[in-house]
SELO-405709 format. One record per residue (C-alpha): y, x, z; residue number from 1. Coordinates in pm, 1 decimal. Last residue first. Layout:
<pts>
PT y x z num
PT Y X Z NUM
...
</pts>
This chain:
<pts>
PT y x z num
PT 7054.6 7989.2 8027.1 595
PT 6773.6 7929.2 8275.5 594
PT 6979.0 7689.5 8481.5 593
PT 6975.8 7737.4 8859.1 592
PT 7351.0 7755.7 8923.9 591
PT 7413.1 7436.3 8730.0 590
PT 7168.0 7251.0 8955.3 589
PT 6940.3 7071.0 8714.4 588
PT 6974.0 6705.1 8631.6 587
PT 6641.4 6529.2 8661.2 586
PT 6365.2 6452.9 8417.3 585
PT 6045.7 6245.2 8432.2 584
PT 6240.9 5923.7 8503.0 583
PT 6428.4 5963.5 8172.8 582
PT 6113.4 5958.5 7957.3 581
PT 6088.0 6295.3 7787.3 580
PT 6241.4 6440.2 7468.5 579
PT 6189.6 6802.9 7375.5 578
PT 6464.2 6986.0 7187.1 577
PT 6561.4 7191.6 6882.0 576
PT 6252.7 7237.0 6666.3 575
PT 6363.5 7403.4 6344.0 574
PT 6242.8 7341.3 5989.9 573
PT 6434.7 7516.0 5713.4 572
PT 6400.7 7444.6 5344.2 571
PT 6443.0 7675.0 5046.4 570
PT 6148.0 7899.5 5137.5 569
PT 5909.7 7600.9 5109.3 568
PT 5706.5 7588.7 5427.5 567
PT 5448.8 7841.8 5541.0 566
PT 5214.0 7787.0 5835.7 565
PT 5219.1 7977.5 6166.2 564
PT 5595.9 8032.5 6153.4 563
PT 5696.1 7847.6 6470.8 562
PT 5855.3 7554.2 6286.4 561
PT 5583.5 7552.1 6023.5 560
PT 5307.5 7507.8 6280.7 559
PT 5519.7 7249.0 6462.4 558
PT 5557.4 7038.6 6146.2 557
PT 5186.9 7076.3 6063.4 556
PT 5069.6 6956.4 6405.3 555
PT 5036.2 6594.8 6288.5 554
PT 4776.8 6716.4 6036.4 553
PT 4849.8 6719.7 5662.8 552
PT 4501.5 6729.6 5515.5 551
PT 4342.1 6840.9 5193.7 550
PT 3995.4 6826.4 5039.7 549
PT 3859.3 6547.0 5255.9 548
PT 3564.2 6325.5 5163.9 547
PT 3562.5 5987.5 4991.3 546
PT 3579.5 6122.3 4635.1 545
PT 3281.8 6356.0 4701.8 544
PT 3347.6 6669.5 4493.6 543
PT 3532.7 6873.3 4755.9 542
PT 3640.5 7199.8 4594.8 541
PT 3653.8 7519.8 4801.3 540
PT 3996.1 7674.1 4739.6 539
PT 4076.9 7718.4 5108.8 538
PT 3747.0 7901.2 5161.6 537
PT 3825.1 8147.1 4881.7 536
PT 4171.4 8201.5 5024.1 535
PT 4019.0 8265.0 5366.0 534
PT 3781.3 8523.1 5212.9 533
PT 4072.7 8705.7 5049.9 532
PT 4262.4 8704.3 5381.1 531
PT 3973.3 8830.9 5593.8 530
PT 4034.4 9203.8 5537.4 529
PT 4405.5 9214.7 5618.9 528
PT 4348.6 9020.8 5940.4 527
PT 4058.4 9246.9 6040.4 526
PT 4249.2 9567.6 5972.3 525
PT 4540.8 9439.5 6183.0 524
PT 4303.4 9346.7 6465.6 523
PT 4124.0 9684.0 6450.1 522
PT 4455.6 9864.3 6491.8 521
PT 4552.2 9638.4 6784.1 520
PT 4211.0 9684.0 6947.0 519
PT 4265.5 10059.4 6931.1 518
PT 4041.8 10244.9 6690.5 517
PT 3747.8 10462.5 6792.6 516
PT 3714.3 10787.6 6602.4 515
PT 3499.3 10797.8 6292.0 514
PT 3154.8 10943.2 6211.5 513
PT 2974.0 10672.4 6407.4 512
PT 3161.8 10396.7 6224.3 511
PT 3082.4 10550.3 5884.1 510
PT 2712.4 10570.5 5970.0 509
PT 2713.1 10213.4 6106.0 508
PT 2873.0 10064.3 5795.5 507
PT 2575.4 9855.8 5677.4 506
PT 2468.8 9769.4 6032.9 505
PT 2816.7 9663.0 6140.7 504
PT 2863.8 9480.3 5810.9 503
PT 2550.9 9270.0 5871.2 502
PT 2633.1 9195.0 6234.9 501
PT 2714.7 8828.8 6174.3 500
PT 2394.2 8799.2 5970.7 499
PT 2170.5 8898.8 6261.8 498
PT 2349.9 8669.7 6508.1 497
PT 2330.0 8382.2 6260.9 496
PT 1959.8 8441.5 6201.8 495
PT 1878.3 8457.6 6571.8 494
PT 2088.1 8153.5 6663.2 493
PT 1930.2 7929.4 6396.8 492
PT 2095.7 7850.4 6065.2 491
PT 1757.5 7851.6 5887.2 490
PT 1726.6 7474.6 5841.4 489
PT 2087.3 7457.1 5721.0 488
PT 2037.2 7733.1 5464.8 487
PT 2222.9 8055.8 5536.5 486
PT 2493.9 8213.2 5329.6 485
PT 2628.4 8548.0 5213.8 484
PT 2486.2 8479.3 4866.7 483
PT 2271.1 8791.8 4869.7 482
PT 2213.4 8740.3 5240.2 481
PT 1995.8 8439.3 5156.2 480
PT 1717.8 8643.0 4995.5 479
PT 1695.4 8875.3 5294.5 478
PT 1726.7 8598.8 5556.2 477
PT 1365.2 8558.5 5662.6 476
PT 1267.7 8918.3 5589.9 475
PT 1544.4 9045.4 5817.4 474
PT 1444.4 8794.7 6082.8 473
PT 1090.7 8933.1 6088.2 472
PT 1223.0 9288.5 6099.2 471
PT 1454.3 9205.0 6386.7 470
PT 1199.7 9009.5 6591.3 469
PT 1093.0 9301.8 6806.4 468
PT 1454.3 9356.0 6906.2 467
PT 1477.9 8991.6 7006.2 466
PT 1169.7 9013.3 7230.0 465
PT 1310.7 9332.2 7379.1 464
PT 1620.9 9136.3 7479.3 463
PT 1437.9 8929.9 7736.7 462
PT 1511.8 8560.5 7702.7 461
PT 1831.0 8357.0 7740.6 460
PT 1811.6 8059.6 7507.8 459
PT 2002.5 8069.8 7181.1 458
PT 2296.1 7838.7 7114.7 457
PT 2521.1 8044.8 6886.7 456
PT 2694.5 8175.9 7199.5 455
PT 2362.6 8316.2 7324.7 454
PT 2257.5 8492.0 7004.9 453
PT 2605.5 8637.5 6969.9 452
PT 2585.2 8785.7 7320.2 451
PT 2234.7 8920.1 7251.4 450
PT 2348.9 9089.2 6930.4 449
PT 2648.2 9237.1 7109.1 448
PT 2433.2 9380.9 7388.3 447
PT 2184.9 9519.0 7136.6 446
PT 2454.9 9681.3 6922.9 445
PT 2647.6 9822.6 7218.2 444
PT 2330.6 9967.6 7374.2 443
PT 2274.8 10156.6 7050.6 442
PT 1924.6 10278.1 6967.4 441
PT 1869.2 10028.5 6686.5 440
PT 2215.3 10127.3 6554.5 439
PT 2072.3 10468.2 6456.9 438
PT 2310.1 10765.8 6484.3 437
PT 2356.3 10691.0 6853.3 436
PT 2720.7 10660.4 6965.8 435
PT 2926.5 10957.7 7086.3 434
PT 3085.2 10995.2 6743.2 433
PT 3235.2 10648.5 6766.1 432
PT 3143.0 10280.7 6806.6 431
PT 3363.9 10083.8 7046.1 430
PT 3694.3 9972.0 6888.3 429
PT 3561.1 9978.5 6532.2 428
PT 3268.1 9766.3 6649.5 427
PT 3504.3 9477.4 6728.9 426
PT 3657.3 9495.2 6382.7 425
PT 3304.1 9499.5 6241.4 424
PT 3234.5 9178.4 6431.6 423
PT 3539.6 9003.2 6292.3 422
PT 3454.3 9123.1 5940.9 421
PT 3100.9 8979.6 5965.5 420
PT 3238.3 8647.1 6092.9 419
PT 3469.1 8627.7 5791.4 418
PT 3182.6 8699.4 5550.4 417
PT 2979.9 8432.6 5737.3 416
PT 3228.0 8148.1 5701.1 415
PT 3241.6 8086.6 5325.6 414
PT 2865.8 8076.1 5253.5 413
PT 2833.4 7946.2 5608.3 412
PT 2991.1 7616.5 5506.0 411
PT 2791.9 7592.2 5184.0 410
PT 2465.6 7636.3 5372.6 409
PT 2587.6 7387.7 5634.2 408
PT 2596.4 7136.3 5351.0 407
PT 2918.0 6990.1 5212.0 406
PT 3077.8 6646.5 5245.9 405
PT 3415.9 6791.9 5337.2 404
PT 3456.6 6628.9 5678.7 403
PT 3084.3 6619.5 5755.5 402
PT 3035.2 6987.5 5678.7 401
PT 3364.1 7063.8 5855.7 400
PT 3259.4 6900.4 6181.9 399
PT 2905.7 7044.7 6175.1 398
PT 3015.6 7398.9 6091.4 397
PT 3301.2 7412.4 6344.4 396
PT 3081.9 7589.3 6598.9 395
PT 3022.1 7885.7 6368.8 394
PT 3394.5 7964.4 6349.6 393
PT 3435.6 7901.9 6722.6 392
PT 3143.5 8127.3 6818.7 391
PT 3275.4 8399.3 6587.8 390
PT 3612.7 8405.3 6765.4 389
PT 3444.2 8398.5 7107.9 388
PT 3226.0 8698.9 7021.2 387
PT 3522.5 8888.7 6874.8 386
PT 3737.5 8875.3 7187.5 385
PT 3937.2 8610.6 7374.0 384
PT 4275.3 8779.5 7397.6 383
PT 4285.1 9030.6 7112.3 382
PT 4047.3 8847.3 6878.5 381
PT 4223.2 8512.7 6935.6 380
PT 4013.9 8219.2 7050.5 379
PT 4287.0 7970.6 7150.7 378
PT 4576.3 8026.3 6909.2 377
PT 4442.0 8224.0 6612.7 376
PT 4098.4 8064.6 6641.6 375
PT 4250.3 7716.1 6630.6 374
PT 4475.9 7810.1 6340.2 373
PT 4184.7 7961.3 6145.1 372
PT 3977.3 7646.1 6186.2 371
PT 4262.9 7423.3 6067.3 370
PT 4342.6 7655.5 5777.0 369
PT 3979.2 7660.9 5658.5 368
PT 3976.3 7279.8 5658.1 367
PT 4254.8 7289.8 5400.0 366
PT 4615.2 7230.0 5494.8 365
PT 4872.8 7046.4 5290.1 364
PT 5155.0 7223.5 5107.1 363
PT 5512.8 7227.0 5223.2 362
PT 5853.3 7091.7 5128.6 361
PT 5724.6 7031.0 4777.4 360
PT 5841.6 7168.3 4442.4 359
PT 5561.4 7425.2 4423.9 358
PT 5309.7 7476.6 4708.6 357
PT 5093.0 7178.2 4610.0 356
PT 5029.7 7339.8 4269.2 355
PT 5203.9 7159.3 3981.9 354
PT 5018.2 6863.0 3844.6 353
PT 4786.5 6859.4 3540.3 352
PT 4820.7 6637.8 3234.1 351
PT 4506.6 6618.2 3019.8 350
PT 4327.6 6896.7 2835.8 349
PT 4056.3 6975.4 3092.1 348
PT 3861.1 7288.3 2998.3 347
PT 3951.2 7495.4 3304.9 346
PT 3976.4 7177.4 3510.6 345
PT 3599.7 7134.6 3487.7 344
PT 3511.3 7142.6 3857.3 343
PT 3376.2 6795.0 3914.4 342
PT 3639.3 6716.7 4173.5 341
PT 3922.0 6860.0 3966.6 340
PT 3817.9 6687.3 3643.0 339
PT 3783.8 6352.9 3822.3 338
PT 4125.0 6399.3 3984.5 337
PT 4284.9 6475.8 3647.3 336
PT 4142.9 6163.2 3481.5 335
PT 4242.0 5950.5 3780.8 334
PT 4593.0 6092.0 3782.9 333
PT 4647.4 6029.5 3412.9 332
PT 4534.1 5667.9 3450.1 331
PT 4767.3 5618.0 3746.6 330
PT 5060.4 5751.1 3547.8 329
PT 5162.2 6085.0 3687.7 328
PT 5517.6 6165.4 3788.4 327
PT 5722.7 6424.7 3599.5 326
PT 5762.7 6755.3 3782.8 325
PT 5667.1 6995.5 3503.2 324
PT 5811.6 6784.7 3220.7 323
PT 6138.1 6750.3 3411.6 322
PT 6167.6 7126.1 3437.8 321
PT 6142.5 7355.3 3739.1 320
PT 6397.3 7621.6 3829.2 319
PT 6327.7 7617.8 4203.5 318
PT 6673.2 7479.3 4282.8 317
PT 6607.5 7212.3 4022.4 316
PT 6288.8 7100.1 4195.7 315
PT 6459.6 7104.9 4535.8 314
PT 6727.3 6858.2 4436.2 313
PT 7091.7 6946.0 4366.9 312
PT 7284.7 6670.2 4543.1 311
PT 7389.8 6308.2 4494.7 310
PT 7318.4 6019.8 4728.4 309
PT 7391.3 5649.1 4714.1 308
PT 7496.4 5494.5 5044.0 307
PT 7869.6 5514.1 4963.4 306
PT 7806.2 5317.4 4644.8 305
PT 7664.0 5037.8 4858.5 304
PT 7301.5 4931.2 4814.9 303
PT 7311.6 4550.9 4823.1 302
PT 7221.8 4400.5 5157.9 301
PT 6938.3 4188.6 5298.4 300
PT 6751.8 4505.1 5399.3 299
PT 6411.3 4487.2 5229.4 298
PT 6489.5 4225.4 4962.9 297
PT 6816.6 4402.4 4881.7 296
PT 6639.3 4738.4 4856.9 295
PT 6372.6 4574.6 4640.6 294
PT 6628.9 4470.2 4380.8 293
PT 6802.5 4808.8 4390.9 292
PT 6470.3 4994.7 4352.9 291
PT 6363.8 4768.6 4064.2 290
PT 6689.7 4847.4 3884.6 289
PT 6633.1 5217.9 3946.5 288
PT 6273.4 5189.7 3819.6 287
PT 6387.7 5035.7 3490.7 286
PT 6646.8 5311.4 3442.5 285
PT 6392.0 5578.1 3526.8 284
PT 6131.6 5431.9 3291.0 283
PT 6377.3 5437.0 2999.4 282
PT 6552.4 5768.4 3060.8 281
PT 6258.3 5958.3 3210.1 280
PT 6121.7 5944.8 3564.2 279
PT 6294.5 6250.2 3712.4 278
PT 6615.0 6264.8 3511.3 277
PT 6636.9 5885.2 3486.5 276
PT 6611.3 5853.6 3865.7 275
PT 6874.5 6127.1 3907.9 274
PT 7115.7 5946.3 3677.3 273
PT 7068.0 5613.4 3855.8 272
PT 7148.1 5745.3 4205.4 271
PT 6917.9 5815.2 4497.0 270
PT 6862.6 6189.6 4492.6 269
PT 6493.0 6257.8 4425.4 268
PT 6347.6 6599.2 4508.1 267
PT 6391.9 6662.1 4880.0 266
PT 6353.1 6292.8 4964.0 265
PT 6034.1 6259.1 4758.8 264
PT 5853.9 6560.2 4907.5 263
PT 5975.6 6478.5 5259.8 262
PT 5868.9 6113.6 5251.6 261
PT 5529.6 6220.4 5114.0 260
PT 5486.5 6458.0 5409.2 259
PT 5606.3 6185.0 5646.1 258
PT 5332.1 5946.5 5531.5 257
PT 5064.3 6215.3 5541.7 256
PT 5171.8 6303.2 5896.3 255
PT 5133.5 5947.7 6028.7 254
PT 4828.7 5819.9 5840.3 253
PT 4854.7 5719.1 5475.4 252
PT 4636.1 5484.7 5270.2 251
PT 4551.9 5607.5 4918.4 250
PT 4180.0 5660.8 4987.1 249
PT 4185.8 5311.4 5139.9 248
PT 4220.2 5148.2 4796.9 247
PT 4378.5 4803.6 4852.4 246
PT 4753.4 4844.0 4906.4 245
PT 4812.9 5156.7 4698.8 244
PT 4581.4 5021.8 4427.2 243
PT 4782.6 4700.2 4387.0 242
PT 5106.5 4847.0 4257.6 241
PT 5396.8 4721.1 4466.0 240
PT 5676.2 4847.1 4235.7 239
PT 5820.9 5023.0 4542.1 238
PT 5483.3 5179.8 4617.8 237
PT 5424.2 5262.2 4250.0 236
PT 5745.1 5461.7 4225.6 235
PT 5691.9 5643.4 4553.8 234
PT 5324.0 5722.4 4481.7 233
PT 5407.2 5853.5 4135.1 232
PT 5670.6 6083.4 4287.6 231
PT 5413.3 6204.3 4541.7 230
PT 5150.8 6260.2 4269.8 229
PT 5381.1 6478.3 4060.3 228
PT 5520.3 6668.8 4360.9 227
PT 5179.5 6772.4 4492.0 226
PT 4972.5 6665.8 4795.2 225
PT 4978.6 6291.2 4731.4 224
PT 4602.0 6246.8 4780.0 223
PT 4529.2 6273.3 5150.7 222
PT 4178.0 6158.4 5247.1 221
PT 4142.8 6030.5 5601.6 220
PT 3898.1 6179.9 5848.6 219
PT 4130.5 6164.3 6149.2 218
PT 4265.9 5833.5 6014.7 217
PT 3937.0 5648.6 6029.2 216
PT 4077.4 5298.2 5972.2 215
PT 4346.7 5415.8 5732.8 214
PT 4707.4 5296.3 5781.9 213
PT 4867.3 5097.0 5499.3 212
PT 5240.5 5124.0 5554.3 211
PT 5417.1 4788.4 5506.8 210
PT 5768.5 4931.9 5513.0 209
PT 5747.3 5298.1 5606.5 208
PT 5759.5 5420.1 5247.3 207
PT 6066.3 5206.6 5176.2 206
PT 6277.2 5287.6 5478.9 205
PT 6161.5 5652.1 5469.8 204
PT 6297.3 5705.7 5118.3 203
PT 6639.1 5561.0 5197.7 202
PT 6666.3 5734.2 5535.5 201
PT 6563.3 6068.8 5387.6 200
PT 6841.8 6037.3 5131.8 199
PT 7089.8 5961.9 5409.2 198
PT 6974.5 6266.3 5606.9 197
PT 7018.6 6487.5 5298.3 196
PT 7372.7 6360.3 5250.4 195
PT 7456.0 6415.4 5618.8 194
PT 7303.9 6765.1 5606.2 193
PT 7512.7 6878.9 5308.2 192
PT 7281.2 7059.2 5067.9 191
PT 7297.2 7433.9 4989.1 190
PT 6954.3 7516.0 5133.8 189
PT 6769.5 7206.9 5248.0 188
PT 6758.0 7114.0 5617.7 187
PT 6490.3 6967.9 5845.2 186
PT 6567.6 6925.6 6216.1 185
PT 6281.4 6893.5 6464.9 184
PT 6240.1 6696.5 6788.4 183
PT 5948.7 6765.1 7022.8 182
PT 5806.0 6448.1 7172.8 181
PT 5680.8 6377.6 7524.2 180
PT 5388.3 6140.3 7594.8 179
PT 5418.5 6040.6 7958.9 178
PT 5213.0 6056.6 8275.2 177
PT 5056.0 5791.1 8496.8 176
PT 4809.2 5678.0 8231.2 175
PT 4670.9 5324.9 8178.3 174
PT 4996.0 5197.1 8026.3 173
PT 5009.3 5474.4 7768.8 172
PT 5299.3 5715.7 7749.8 171
PT 5667.0 5685.5 7847.1 170
PT 5748.9 5878.1 7529.4 169
PT 5739.3 5555.5 7328.2 168
PT 6044.4 5652.0 7126.3 167
PT 6102.2 5309.7 6967.7 166
PT 5968.7 5162.2 6641.6 165
PT 5735.6 4943.9 6854.7 164
PT 5559.1 5266.6 6963.0 163
PT 5349.0 5231.1 6645.7 162
PT 5469.2 4925.5 6454.6 161
PT 5469.5 5099.7 6116.0 160
PT 5129.4 5270.2 6145.7 159
PT 5264.8 5515.5 6045.3 158
PT 5595.2 5579.0 6214.5 157
PT 5972.2 5541.7 6199.8 156
PT 6183.6 5570.0 6513.4 155
PT 6489.9 5394.8 6653.0 154
PT 6680.3 5506.8 6963.8 153
PT 7022.1 5493.0 6799.1 152
PT 6918.1 5767.0 6554.6 151
PT 6655.5 5762.7 6279.6 150
PT 6381.0 5968.3 6446.5 149
PT 6073.4 6047.4 6240.1 148
PT 5703.0 6043.7 6309.4 147
PT 5422.4 6291.4 6364.5 146
PT 5143.8 6205.9 6609.6 145
PT 4860.3 6384.8 6788.8 144
PT 4983.5 6731.9 6879.2 143
PT 4738.7 6887.8 7127.0 142
PT 4710.3 7198.6 6911.2 141
PT 4538.9 6991.3 6639.3 140
PT 4193.7 7123.0 6733.4 139
PT 4354.3 7108.9 7078.2 138
PT 4313.9 6732.5 7100.4 137
PT 4064.1 6757.4 7384.7 136
PT 3766.9 6579.5 7541.6 135
PT 3563.4 6432.3 7256.2 134
PT 3728.7 6665.9 7006.3 133
PT 3553.4 6965.2 7171.0 132
PT 3738.4 7285.3 7074.7 131
PT 3939.9 7295.3 7399.3 130
PT 3623.3 7252.9 7604.6 129
PT 3440.5 7530.5 7419.1 128
PT 3741.1 7761.3 7453.0 127
PT 3747.2 7694.2 7825.6 126
PT 4013.7 7464.6 7961.4 125
PT 4371.8 7417.6 8073.9 124
PT 4693.0 7252.1 7954.9 123
PT 4602.3 6912.1 7819.3 122
PT 4848.5 6728.9 8045.0 121
PT 5130.4 6856.4 7822.2 120
PT 5003.1 6630.2 7541.3 119
PT 5252.5 6648.5 7253.9 118
PT 5424.8 6411.6 7012.7 117
PT 5592.8 6525.4 6693.7 116
PT 5939.2 6402.6 6600.9 115
PT 6105.9 6469.9 6266.4 114
PT 6479.6 6423.2 6239.6 113
PT 6724.4 6196.3 6058.3 112
PT 7069.5 6107.5 6186.0 111
PT 7318.5 5921.2 5966.7 110
PT 7687.6 6017.1 5964.2 109
PT 7928.8 5785.8 6149.7 108
PT 8010.3 6021.2 6438.7 107
PT 8043.1 6318.3 6201.0 106
PT 7748.6 6554.5 6168.2 105
PT 7728.0 6930.1 6231.4 104
PT 7347.2 6913.6 6246.5 103
PT 7321.8 7075.5 6591.1 102
PT 7621.5 6884.0 6724.6 101
PT 7498.0 6556.7 6579.6 100
PT 7154.9 6626.9 6728.6 99
PT 7294.8 6675.0 7081.1 98
PT 7507.3 6360.2 7063.3 97
PT 7210.3 6159.1 6937.0 96
PT 6984.3 6295.4 7210.8 95
PT 7232.4 6213.1 7486.7 94
PT 7300.3 5871.2 7336.6 93
PT 6932.6 5777.2 7331.5 92
PT 6920.6 5489.2 7581.0 91
PT 7266.8 5405.4 7709.8 90
PT 7499.3 5625.0 7908.6 89
PT 7554.2 5702.3 8273.3 88
PT 7798.2 5954.2 8418.5 87
PT 7696.6 6270.5 8602.8 86
PT 7834.9 6518.0 8347.7 85
PT 7482.4 6596.2 8220.2 84
PT 7427.0 6229.5 8146.5 83
PT 7221.5 5991.0 8355.8 82
PT 7012.8 5749.7 8151.7 81
PT 7053.8 5378.4 8083.3 80
PT 6819.3 5103.4 7970.2 79
PT 6520.3 4993.0 7763.4 78
PT 6397.2 5276.3 7542.2 77
PT 6521.6 5535.0 7790.9 76
PT 6571.5 5891.9 7677.1 75
PT 6601.5 6226.3 7853.9 74
PT 6661.0 6573.8 7702.0 73
PT 6467.3 6894.6 7767.9 72
PT 6511.7 7227.2 7585.3 71
PT 6178.8 7410.7 7566.5 70
PT 6059.5 7772.3 7582.3 69
PT 6075.9 8097.9 7390.2 68
PT 6369.7 8338.1 7400.8 67
PT 6426.6 8631.4 7166.3 66
PT 6751.5 8474.5 7043.6 65
PT 6768.0 8119.8 7168.7 64
PT 6543.5 7821.1 7234.5 63
PT 6259.4 7927.6 7004.3 62
PT 5954.3 7705.1 7037.1 61
PT 5698.9 7578.5 7290.2 60
PT 5397.7 7349.8 7254.4 59
PT 5128.0 7619.0 7215.0 58
PT 5271.4 7877.9 7451.8 57
PT 4937.2 8052.3 7504.2 56
PT 4810.1 8168.1 7842.1 55
PT 4520.0 8396.1 7927.3 54
PT 4216.6 8368.7 8152.2 53
PT 3968.3 8581.7 8344.7 52
PT 3650.8 8450.0 8504.2 51
PT 3436.8 8644.5 8258.9 50
PT 3346.5 8319.5 8083.4 49
PT 3708.1 8288.0 7968.9 48
PT 3958.3 8015.1 8059.6 47
PT 4245.4 7943.6 7820.3 46
PT 4560.5 7834.8 8003.5 45
PT 4784.8 7617.4 7789.3 44
PT 5164.4 7619.5 7773.3 43
PT 5432.5 7350.5 7737.0 42
PT 5508.4 7347.5 8109.3 41
PT 5391.6 7680.5 8252.6 40
PT 5709.5 7771.0 8450.6 39
PT 5718.4 7429.9 8617.2 38
PT 5352.2 7430.9 8713.9 37
PT 5108.4 7194.9 8544.3 36
PT 4902.5 6896.8 8656.6 35
PT 5079.4 6655.2 8420.2 34
PT 5106.3 6413.1 8713.9 33
PT 5220.1 6691.5 8945.8 32
PT 5479.1 6810.8 8697.0 31
PT 5608.0 6453.0 8678.5 30
PT 5650.4 6438.1 9055.6 29
PT 5822.8 6777.9 9069.3 28
PT 6075.9 6654.2 8816.1 27
PT 6107.4 6816.8 8473.4 26
PT 6439.8 6992.4 8423.6 25
PT 6769.1 6891.1 8265.1 24
PT 7106.4 7056.8 8197.8 23
PT 7002.3 7295.6 7924.7 22
PT 6792.1 7608.0 7911.3 21
PT 6417.6 7613.5 7985.7 20
PT 6305.6 7968.0 7909.2 19
PT 5942.8 8081.9 7925.8 18
PT 5871.6 8419.1 8084.9 17
PT 5758.3 8696.2 7854.4 16
PT 5416.0 8735.4 7698.2 15
PT 5477.8 8556.4 7368.7 14
PT 5140.3 8475.3 7212.6 13
PT 5229.7 8135.3 7066.2 12
PT 5582.3 8248.7 6986.0 11
PT 5514.7 8592.8 6835.8 10
PT 5230.6 8463.3 6615.4 9
PT 4988.0 8744.1 6546.7 8
PT 4978.1 8849.3 6182.3 7
PT 5285.7 9064.0 6125.1 6
PT 5314.2 9069.9 6503.2 5
PT 5028.5 9324.2 6512.6 4
PT 5232.9 9572.2 6311.5 3
PT 5140.6 9684.1 5962.8 2
PT 5016.6 10038.5 5927.5 1
</pts>
C-alpha cells in the first residue's frame, strides 16, 4: 500500500518543530503585532468545533535536510540595515549577497527571483472562517501577490507600480504589521543561472511595461496558458497589438503576468537565430528587428551583444518541434478558443496548441485544484475529518458556480462523487462486523447523517424526523442520482446529506463484513479513488467567454515549491528565504541560532 506521505504534503503537515536558521529572528514587538508566537511564525492554527485544533505550516518551506521553517533576511527600501557581522549596509545588500551565493553568481551577474507575499497575521481560525473570502485569504493560502525581484532592491509587479517597484514589505499604512515576502529561485536543467536570469530580465522588462491589470483580478480570465498562446502574447505585446490593450480578457494580474514571463523566458533565448527558430525565418527576423527597436525605446540603449542570450530552450529539451510550439495568429487563436468553449474540438481542423503542461514551466490551476488544495491544507481528512472535508467541498458551490458560469447542478455533478468517496473512507474506519446488518439501525449512520445535515446548513431538529424523511428524500433524488448531481432548487441539506452517504449505503454489506481500517489506510484509499473524479472536474469546459476556465493564483509558486502542485520536471523552484522590513528583525545571539 502507498504511504500517507505519497498524498499528504510532508511540509504543510510536518509535525516536528519549525527551524529558523540564519542570523536574524523576528522581534518580540513584531510577533505581538502579528499575534503569533515565535515558534509558530509561518503557521496557521485550525480550530475545530470539538474545541481541539491542529497546526499547518502553510507559509514555510525546506530550510535544510528534513527541516521545515523559514530563513529571515532584512531589507529597507529607504535606508540601511544591520548586517550579520554587525556592520551596516544599504537596502537589499544582504538579500543580494545571499541570492548570489545560492545561485552561484558573479558580482556583476543579474539577479532574478520570484517573490510571493504572505499574511502571517492570518494565523488562526475555524475552517469556516478560513474559507470565507470576506475575512481571510486562505483560499489562496494567505498568499496574495506574486512578483519578481530584479536585484538592487527593485521589483517587478502587475500592476506595474505596485509597491512602487520596491519591496513594500513594510505593509499598508493603516496596519501596524508588515507584508513579508518569500523569495524563490527558478532554475532550468543544464542552463547557466546567470544566462537564464538575463533572459528573464529581458522578457520581464517588456511584459511588465504598461501591464494592463484587470478590474476584478480575483475573477480574471487567464488565456495564455499554453506555449503557443504565450509566445503569441509576447510577440503581439511588443508589436503593440490593440487587442492586448483593450480586451480585458487578455489583461494580466500578478501571477498570470509572471506565468507568461516564465513560459517565454524558458523557451525563447534572445538572439536573432532563436527568434527565427521559434517564429519562422521571415516573421522571426522581422520580430527581432522590432524587438531591438522597442528595446531602445524602452531603455534608451541598444541591446549589447553581451546582453543577448543563448541556451538550449525548454521546448528543445522536451523534444518538441517548431511546428508544435509555433505561436498562434490571433485569428487562429479565436477559432480554436471558440471550438474549445463550444466543445467541438474533436472535429475542429484548425491549429491547436500543445496542452498547458507541455513546454511551459507549469500549467494553470482549475477551480477543482483550488478547492482540493484548501481541503488538503485546512480541512484534511486526517486532521479535520470527513464531515469538515465534505462541508468545504459543498460550501464552495456558490463561489465556483459564479466563477465558472455553471449551475449548482453542474457543480455537484462533479463534487458529489468526491464527497461520497470521502464519506465511505470515514465509514471504513468505523463500520465492521460488530455493526448492524442494516444501516438504518446503525448509530454511526444516523449520527453521520445528522452531522452532514447540520454542516450543510440544516436546522437542529430531532433525528427521528430525519429518519422518517429518508424514503421521501430517496424518491426526491432518485432520478438525479443517476447523473450524480442535484438541481440547484433541490440542493437542500437533507438531499445533500443523503447523497453524500450514497456509497456508504450501497457498500454497507461489504463494510460490515470487513475489518475496520486505520484512518491512514482509509486516507490512502480515498486519495487513490478521487483522482479520476478530480481529473474529470479539472477538464470541465467553461463555455462563457467571460468566465474562468484556468487560473494561476499568487500561491502557485509556493504550491510548486513545496510539492503540492507539479511544475515542469526540467525546472526547479526553491524558496530560499523570507524577507521582512528591517525593523521587524533583529540579529540573533549566535548561541541561540536554530542551525
